[in-house]
N, C-alpha and C positions, 0 to 999 in steps of 0.2 A: 504494500500500499504506499502511496506517495504521501510524505509528510506535508501537512498543511499548516500555514502560519496565520495567526491572527494579525490585526493591524499593529498591535503592540510588539509582537515578535518580529514582524517585518521591519518596523522602525529600528529595533535593536540590531537586526541583521544588516540594514542599510546605513545605520548610524545617522538617522535623520529624525526630526520631530514628527509628531502626529500631523501637525499643520502642513508640514512639507510633504508628507506622504499623501495627504488628502489633495493637495495642490497638484501633485504628480498624477494622481488618479483622475482628477477632473480634466487635466490637460491631455489625458490619453497616453501618457508616457509609461505608466505602470498599469497592468491589467490584473484583475483578480477574478475569483469565482464567487458569486453571491450564494451563500448558504443560509437560508432563513433570513434573519435580519442583519447578519454580518457578512463581511467579505473575508475570504481566505486566499492566501497566496502560496505558491510553491517556490522553493528556493531556486529551481531552474528558471521559472518565469521571471523572478526578480533579477537574476544574473543576466538573462537575455536582455531585459529592459535596460539594465545599467550599461551593458556593452553597446547597445544600439544608440544610447544617448551620450556616448563618450565624446569628449571634445578632442578634435584633431587639431594640432597646432598648425597655424598658417605658415607657409613658406614665404620667406622674404625675397623680394625681387631686388637684388643688389645691382646697382648700376656701376659700370666701370667709368672712371673719369680720366 
């Protein structure tokens, strides 16, 4: 069986606050499964969402003078 996390557990896993997690859910950056009145998350879903939202550094265009 796949382990499911509550919002509090997901926050601890991602090291973010509940407000930040709620903001990420509303923005569609993190998805979960609604079970009853709560939302549950799998560790693999959280990891995929974090990887897809990773910031890639910009390359600089250096000019030769």
